[in-house]
C-alpha positions as CSV (number, residue, x, y, z in Angstrom):
1,X,-43.6,-13.0,0.3
2,X,-42.1,-12.4,-3.2
3,X,-39.5,-14.9,-4.3
4,X,-37.0,-12.1,-4.8
5,X,-37.5,-10.8,-1.2
6,X,-37.2,-14.4,0.1
7,X,-34.0,-14.9,-1.8
8,X,-32.4,-11.7,-0.4
9,X,-33.4,-12.8,3.1
10,X,-31.9,-16.2,2.7
11,X,-28.7,-14.9,1.3
12,X,-28.5,-12.4,4.2
13,X,-29.0,-15.1,6.8
14,X,-26.1,-17.1,5.3
15,X,-23.7,-14.3,6.1
16,X,-22.3,-14.3,9.6
17,X,-23.3,-11.4,11.9
18,X,-19.8,-10.9,13.1
19,X,-18.2,-7.7,14.5
20,X,-14.7,-8.7,13.3
21,X,-13.0,-11.2,11.0
22,X,-9.5,-12.7,11.2
23,X,-7.2,-11.8,8.3
24,X,-3.7,-12.9,7.4
25,X,-1.2,-11.5,4.9
26,X,2.0,-13.3,4.0
27,X,5.2,-11.5,3.3
28,X,6.9,-14.2,1.3
29,X,10.4,-15.0,-0.1
30,X,9.8,-17.4,-3.0
31,X,12.0,-20.3,-3.8
32,X,13.4,-21.3,-7.2
33,X,13.5,-24.8,-8.6
34,X,15.1,-26.3,-11.8
35,X,12.1,-25.5,-14.0
36,X,9.3,-22.9,-14.2
37,X,6.7,-25.5,-13.4
38,X,8.6,-26.9,-10.5
39,X,9.2,-23.4,-9.1
40,X,5.4,-22.8,-9.0
41,X,4.8,-26.2,-7.5
42,X,7.5,-25.8,-4.8
43,X,6.0,-22.4,-3.8
44,X,2.5,-23.8,-3.8
45,X,3.7,-26.3,-1.2
46,X,5.1,-23.5,0.9
47,X,1.8,-21.7,0.5
48,X,0.1,-24.8,1.8
49,X,2.3,-24.8,4.9
50,X,1.5,-21.2,5.7
51,X,-2.2,-21.9,5.1
52,X,-2.0,-24.6,7.7
53,X,-0.6,-22.1,10.2
54,X,-3.2,-19.6,9.4
55,X,-6.0,-22.2,9.7
56,X,-4.7,-23.2,13.1
57,X,-5.5,-19.6,14.2
58,X,-9.0,-19.6,12.6
59,X,-8.1,-17.2,9.9
60,X,-11.0,-16.2,7.6
61,X,-9.0,-14.7,4.7
62,X,-5.4,-15.2,3.6
63,X,-3.6,-12.9,1.1
64,X,-0.5,-14.0,-0.7
65,X,1.8,-11.5,-2.5
66,X,2.3,-10.6,-6.1
67,X,4.8,-12.9,-8.0
68,X,5.0,-15.2,-5.0
69,X,4.4,-18.4,-7.1
70,X,6.8,-17.5,-9.9
71,X,9.4,-15.1,-8.6
72,X,9.9,-11.7,-10.4
73,X,10.2,-13.1,-14.0
74,X,10.1,-10.8,-17.0
75,X,9.2,-13.5,-19.5
76,X,5.9,-15.0,-18.6
77,X,5.7,-17.8,-21.2
78,X,6.9,-20.7,-19.1
79,X,5.2,-19.5,-15.9
80,X,1.8,-18.5,-17.0
81,X,-1.2,-20.8,-16.4
82,X,-4.6,-21.2,-18.0
83,X,-7.3,-20.5,-15.5
84,X,-9.3,-23.7,-16.1
85,X,-10.4,-26.4,-13.6
86,X,-8.1,-29.0,-15.3
87,X,-4.9,-27.0,-14.7
88,X,-2.8,-28.6,-11.9
89,X,-2.0,-25.2,-10.3
90,X,-5.7,-24.2,-10.2
91,X,-6.6,-27.6,-8.7
92,X,-4.0,-27.2,-6.0
93,X,-5.2,-23.7,-5.2
94,X,-8.8,-24.8,-5.0
95,X,-7.8,-27.6,-2.7
96,X,-5.7,-25.3,-0.5
97,X,-8.8,-23.0,0.1
98,X,-11.2,-25.9,0.6
99,X,-9.0,-28.0,2.9
100,X,-8.3,-25.0,5.2
101,X,-11.8,-23.6,4.9
102,X,-10.7,-20.0,4.3
103,X,-10.9,-17.4,1.6
104,X,-7.6,-17.3,-0.3
105,X,-6.2,-14.5,-2.6
106,X,-3.4,-15.6,-4.9
107,X,-1.5,-13.7,-7.6
108,X,-0.3,-15.6,-10.7
109,X,0.6,-15.1,-14.4
110,X,-2.3,-16.0,-16.6
111,X,-2.2,-17.2,-20.2
112,X,-5.3,-16.7,-22.4
113,X,-6.1,-18.1,-25.8
114,X,-4.1,-19.4,-28.7
115,X,-2.5,-16.0,-29.2
116,X,-1.0,-16.4,-25.8
117,X,-1.9,-13.1,-24.2
118,X,-0.4,-12.8,-20.7
119,X,-1.8,-11.0,-17.6
120,X,-0.8,-10.3,-14.1
121,X,-3.9,-11.8,-12.4
122,X,-5.3,-12.1,-8.9
123,X,-7.7,-14.9,-8.1
124,X,-10.0,-15.2,-5.1
125,X,-11.1,-18.6,-3.8
126,X,-13.9,-19.0,-1.3
127,X,-14.0,-21.6,1.5
128,X,-15.3,-24.3,-0.9
129,X,-12.4,-23.7,-3.4
130,X,-14.5,-21.9,-6.0
131,X,-13.1,-18.9,-7.9
132,X,-15.3,-16.0,-6.9
133,X,-13.3,-13.1,-8.3
134,X,-10.6,-12.4,-10.9
135,X,-8.7,-9.1,-11.3
136,X,-6.1,-8.4,-14.1
137,X,-3.6,-5.7,-13.2
138,X,-4.3,-2.4,-15.0
139,X,-1.2,-0.4,-14.3
140,X,1.8,-2.5,-15.1
141,X,5.3,-1.7,-13.9
142,X,8.4,-3.2,-15.6
143,X,6.2,-5.9,-17.1
144,X,6.8,-5.4,-20.9
145,X,5.4,-8.7,-22.0
146,X,2.2,-8.5,-20.1
147,X,-1.1,-7.0,-21.3
148,X,-2.9,-4.6,-19.0
149,X,-6.3,-5.6,-17.7
150,X,-9.4,-3.7,-18.9
151,X,-9.4,-0.2,-17.6
152,X,-13.1,-0.3,-16.8
153,X,-13.0,-3.3,-14.6
154,X,-14.0,-2.9,-10.9
155,X,-13.5,-6.1,-9.0
156,X,-15.1,-6.8,-5.7
157,X,-16.2,-9.9,-3.8
158,X,-18.5,-10.5,-0.8
159,X,-17.7,-13.0,1.9
160,X,-19.8,-15.1,4.3
161,X,-18.7,-12.9,7.2
162,X,-20.4,-10.0,5.6
163,X,-17.5,-8.0,4.2
164,X,-17.4,-6.6,0.7
165,X,-13.7,-6.5,-0.5
166,X,-12.1,-4.5,-3.3
167,X,-9.1,-5.9,-5.1
168,X,-6.2,-4.5,-7.0
169,X,-2.4,-5.0,-7.4
170,X,0.9,-3.3,-6.6
171,X,1.4,-0.2,-8.8
172,X,-2.4,0.3,-9.2
173,X,-2.3,1.9,-5.8
174,X,-0.8,5.1,-7.3
175,X,-3.6,5.5,-9.8
176,X,-7.2,6.8,-9.4
177,X,-8.3,3.8,-11.4
178,X,-8.6,1.3,-9.8
179,X,-7.5,2.4,-6.3
180,X,-10.3,4.9,-5.9
181,X,-12.8,3.8,-8.4
182,X,-13.1,0.5,-6.5
183,X,-14.5,2.5,-3.6
184,X,-16.9,4.5,-5.6
185,X,-20.2,2.7,-4.7
186,X,-19.5,3.0,-1.0
187,X,-20.0,-0.7,-0.3
188,X,-16.3,-1.5,-0.2
189,X,-14.8,-1.0,3.2
190,X,-11.9,-3.4,3.0
191,X,-9.2,-3.9,0.3
192,X,-6.9,-6.8,-0.4
193,X,-3.6,-5.8,-2.0
194,X,-1.0,-8.3,-3.3
195,X,2.2,-6.4,-4.2
196,X,5.9,-6.8,-5.0
197,X,6.8,-3.3,-3.9
198,X,10.3,-1.9,-3.8
199,X,11.4,0.6,-1.1
200,X,12.4,3.8,-2.9
201,X,13.1,7.0,-1.0
202,X,11.9,9.6,-0.5
203,X,8.3,9.1,-1.6
204,X,7.8,5.4,-2.5
205,X,8.8,3.3,0.5
206,X,6.4,0.3,0.7
207,X,4.9,1.0,4.2
208,X,4.6,4.7,3.4
209,X,2.5,4.0,0.3
210,X,0.3,1.4,2.1
211,X,-0.2,3.6,5.1
212,X,-1.0,6.6,3.0
213,X,-3.7,4.7,1.1
214,X,-5.3,3.2,4.2
215,X,-5.5,6.5,6.1
216,X,-6.6,8.7,3.2
217,X,-9.4,6.3,2.2
218,X,-10.5,5.1,5.6
219,X,-10.6,1.4,4.6
220,X,-9.1,-1.7,6.2
221,X,-6.1,-2.6,4.0
222,X,-4.6,-6.1,3.7
223,X,-1.2,-5.7,2.1
224,X,1.0,-8.8,1.3
225,X,4.4,-8.0,-0.2
226,X,7.1,-10.0,-2.0
227,X,9.8,-10.4,0.7
228,X,13.4,-10.1,-0.6
229,X,15.0,-7.2,1.3
230,X,18.4,-7.5,-0.4
231,X,16.6,-6.6,-3.7
232,X,14.6,-3.7,-1.9
233,X,11.4,-5.8,-1.8
234,X,9.5,-6.0,1.5
235,X,7.0,-4.4,3.9
236,X,3.5,-5.8,4.6
237,X,0.7,-5.0,6.9
238,X,-2.9,-5.0,8.0
239,X,-4.1,-1.4,8.3
240,X,-7.1,-0.3,10.3
241,X,-8.6,3.2,10.1
242,X,-9.1,5.5,13.1
243,X,-7.4,4.9,16.4
244,X,-7.3,1.1,16.1
245,X,-3.9,-0.5,16.2
246,X,-2.7,-2.0,12.9
247,X,0.1,-4.5,12.4
248,X,3.0,-3.7,10.0
249,X,6.0,-5.7,9.2
250,X,9.4,-4.8,7.7
251,X,12.7,-6.7,8.3
252,X,16.1,-6.5,6.7
253,X,16.5,-10.3,7.0
254,X,15.4,-12.4,4.1
255,X,12.5,-14.7,4.8
256,X,8.7,-15.0,5.1
257,X,6.4,-13.7,7.7
258,X,2.7,-14.4,8.4
259,X,0.9,-11.3,9.8
260,X,-2.4,-12.1,11.5
261,X,-4.9,-9.5,12.8
262,X,-8.5,-9.3,14.0
263,X,-10.1,-6.8,11.7
264,X,-13.2,-4.9,12.7
265,X,-16.2,-5.3,10.4
266,X,-16.9,-1.7,9.5
267,X,-20.6,-1.0,9.3
268,X,-19.9,2.1,7.2
269,X,-16.7,3.2,5.6
270,X,-14.9,5.7,7.8
271,X,-15.6,9.3,7.3
272,X,-12.2,10.5,6.1
273,X,-12.7,14.1,6.9
274,X,-10.2,13.3,9.7
275,X,-8.5,10.0,10.3
276,X,-5.9,9.2,13.0
277,X,-3.4,6.4,12.7
278,X,-1.8,4.0,15.2
279,X,0.4,0.9,14.3
280,X,2.4,-1.8,15.9
281,X,5.7,-2.7,14.1
282,X,6.4,-6.5,14.0
283,X,10.0,-6.5,12.8
284,X,12.1,-9.4,14.0
285,X,15.1,-7.1,13.9
286,X,14.9,-3.7,15.6
287,X,17.9,-2.3,13.7
288,X,17.3,-2.3,10.0
289,X,20.1,0.1,9.1
290,X,21.3,-2.3,6.4
291,X,18.0,-2.5,4.7
292,X,18.6,-1.9,1.0
293,X,16.7,1.0,-0.6
294,X,16.6,2.8,-3.9
295,X,16.4,6.5,-4.4
296,X,14.4,8.4,-7.1
297,X,14.6,12.1,-6.7
298,X,15.5,14.9,-9.1
299,X,16.1,17.7,-6.7
300,X,16.7,20.4,-9.3
301,X,13.0,20.4,-10.2
302,X,11.8,21.1,-6.6
303,X,11.5,24.3,-4.7
304,X,13.3,24.3,-1.3
305,X,13.5,26.4,1.9
306,X,15.8,25.5,4.8
307,X,14.3,25.1,8.3
308,X,15.9,27.0,11.1
309,X,16.3,24.4,13.9
310,X,17.3,27.1,16.4
311,X,13.9,28.6,16.2
312,X,11.3,26.9,18.5
313,X,8.1,27.8,16.7
314,X,7.9,28.7,13.0
315,X,5.5,28.8,10.1
316,X,7.0,28.3,6.7
317,X,5.1,28.7,3.4
318,X,6.4,27.3,0.1
319,X,5.1,27.2,-3.5
320,X,5.8,25.6,-6.8
321,X,3.7,27.6,-9.4
322,X,0.2,27.8,-7.9
323,X,0.7,24.8,-5.7
324,X,1.4,26.1,-2.1
325,X,1.5,24.7,1.4
326,X,2.3,25.8,4.9
327,X,4.3,24.0,7.6
328,X,3.8,24.8,11.3
329,X,6.8,23.4,13.1
330,X,7.6,23.2,16.8
331,X,11.2,22.2,17.5
332,X,12.5,21.0,20.8
333,X,15.6,23.3,20.8
334,X,17.2,21.4,23.6
335,X,17.0,18.2,21.5
336,X,18.5,19.4,18.2
337,X,21.3,17.3,16.6
338,X,23.8,19.9,15.4
339,X,24.5,18.1,12.1
340,X,20.9,17.8,11.1
341,X,19.6,19.7,8.1
342,X,15.9,19.8,7.3
343,X,14.2,21.6,4.4
344,X,10.7,22.0,3.2
345,X,9.9,21.5,-0.4
346,X,7.2,21.7,-3.0
347,X,6.6,20.2,-6.4
348,X,3.8,20.2,-9.0
349,X,4.8,18.4,-12.2
350,X,5.2,15.3,-14.3
351,X,7.7,12.6,-13.4
352,X,8.6,9.3,-15.1
353,X,6.5,6.3,-14.1
354,X,8.2,3.2,-15.6
355,X,7.3,3.4,-19.4
356,X,5.0,6.3,-18.9
357,X,4.7,9.6,-16.9
358,X,2.5,10.8,-14.1
359,X,1.6,14.1,-12.6
360,X,2.4,14.3,-8.9
361,X,2.1,17.0,-6.3
362,X,4.3,17.0,-3.2
363,X,4.7,19.2,-0.1
364,X,7.1,17.8,2.4
365,X,9.6,18.3,5.1
366,X,12.7,16.3,4.2
367,X,16.0,15.5,5.9
368,X,19.2,16.3,3.9
369,X,22.7,14.9,4.2
370,X,24.3,18.4,3.8
371,X,23.2,21.8,2.7
372,X,22.8,20.9,-1.0
373,X,19.3,20.3,-2.3
374,X,20.7,17.2,-4.1
375,X,21.4,15.5,-0.8
376,X,17.8,15.8,0.4
377,X,15.5,12.8,0.4
378,X,18.3,10.3,1.0
379,X,18.3,7.9,4.0
380,X,20.2,9.8,6.6
381,X,20.3,9.5,10.4
382,X,18.6,12.4,12.3
383,X,18.1,13.0,16.0
384,X,16.3,16.4,16.2
385,X,13.0,16.2,18.2
386,X,9.9,17.9,16.8
387,X,7.3,18.5,19.4
388,X,4.7,19.2,16.7
389,X,4.5,19.1,12.9
390,X,1.7,20.1,10.6
391,X,1.5,20.7,6.9
392,X,-1.7,22.1,5.2
393,X,-3.0,23.9,2.2
394,X,-6.1,24.5,0.0
395,X,-5.5,22.3,-3.0
396,X,-7.2,22.1,-6.4
397,X,-9.0,18.8,-6.8
398,X,-11.1,17.1,-9.5
399,X,-12.4,13.6,-10.0
400,X,-8.9,12.3,-10.8
401,X,-7.1,13.9,-7.9
402,X,-6.3,12.5,-4.5
403,X,-3.9,13.2,-1.6
404,X,-2.3,11.0,1.0
405,X,-0.1,11.3,4.0
406,X,3.6,11.0,3.1
407,X,5.7,10.1,6.1
408,X,8.9,8.1,6.6
409,X,11.4,7.5,9.5
410,X,15.0,6.3,9.3
411,X,13.6,2.8,10.1
412,X,11.5,3.0,6.9
413,X,8.3,3.1,8.9
414,X,5.4,5.6,8.5
415,X,4.7,8.1,11.2
416,X,1.6,6.6,12.8
417,X,0.9,9.0,15.6
418,X,-0.7,11.4,13.3
419,X,-4.0,12.9,12.1
420,X,-5.0,13.4,8.4
421,X,-7.9,15.7,7.4
422,X,-9.4,16.1,3.9
423,X,-12.7,17.9,3.4
424,X,-13.0,16.4,-0.1
425,X,-14.2,19.6,-1.7
426,X,-12.6,21.3,-4.7
427,X,-10.0,23.8,-3.5
428,X,-10.6,22.3,0.0
429,X,-8.2,22.2,2.8
430,X,-6.0,19.1,3.5
431,X,-3.9,18.8,6.6
432,X,-1.5,16.3,8.2
433,X,-0.4,16.8,11.8
434,X,1.4,14.8,14.4
435,X,-0.3,13.9,17.7
436,X,2.9,13.1,19.6
437,X,6.6,14.3,19.5
438,X,8.7,12.7,16.7
439,X,12.3,11.9,16.0
440,X,14.3,10.1,13.3
441,X,12.3,11.9,10.7
442,X,13.2,11.6,7.0
443,X,9.9,12.7,5.3
444,X,6.8,14.4,6.6
445,X,4.2,15.8,4.1
446,X,1.5,15.3,1.6
447,X,1.6,13.4,-1.7
448,X,-0.9,14.0,-4.5
449,X,-1.7,12.4,-7.8
450,X,-3.8,14.0,-10.5
451,X,-4.5,13.9,-14.2
452,X,-5.2,17.7,-14.3
453,X,-3.2,20.2,-16.3
454,X,-0.2,21.7,-14.5
455,X,-0.9,25.3,-13.4
456,X,1.2,28.1,-14.8
């Protein structure tokens, strides 16, 4: 037997032949101390306590959120650490992973070299405390003093339970690179995702974005969010493709929450021609009407058509330039709230993304506060029951374009009783449909990102 063949066989035998692994994500509200260093150390101690709780349940991998060690600081100088073995923060993180015998994913601010270049960095520690992966965030958001990571980095890591993970951070999820490039070789079936996401209606609520990514890619997604609801931050989950039940968490109360889930070890990444979605909401508070949200919506740039709620079955087509979609709606006319107003809308254009711009495409049903287009997309209470909803179209695609489900209820949750179909071909059909009747709808549609030129 050749040595190379023997080595592969030995490495393979070291990996557990398991059908599932146990994952944990921490939604975390960080604490603040008198100095930057003490803030980091105090949060590290809190991390250790949560790692103990996770270890008691035999967790294999624990994901901490973005900015959980430092809080959301703009100036990284006092909070950034050098990633060297002698650094006290790195020592404590290595010990945390080793003592609790689990893989640990931690986000921190990294300082490099005498020129003091700063990065938003994820580190992955294995069960022995060794650093096995490092990812520097590429697509920064409101981080003017940080340098972006190299655009050509694709960071993955393999575990002893036989899973190949992809890794990226927060705002990266809205960009082809790295959210789709990390999946390009087909080996990655699971993604870890530290974030400090804000809940912004109508398109960028945290759970909406996470759910949309998991369903459209067919991966297991481990999303750990920064948990400060009064500042619009929160919403974490462990998402599973197909008809398996995922766990998602959102709560208006400030605090931290450890979400633990058995995750199936996918032999092959899900065929995302059609993917269904089911989820269990773990909120400690059923009424989150006081959850703080932002709103980012320039209605004057969108095309709208009002939905006739007195008509039981209807098909509505709407276009913005050459970007068109069709809605098939079945309304329970005995369960219509008289004050409800719904419109369908379409948009194909460039919008501001922090210090840059991005080309998005949206086809969506939205709830409106009144008959004005400007009132649409706000968080309003609705009661009308839809027996069935579907949105579909044949959309132009290239190697920079992707589409995801875009759904949101008044409770800021995604609609999980649904089916998303994407045949992946250029000018191919994409469809999102519900599989059960729905109420309390704010948004139901498709969200696309592309670098292609806007059609005339």
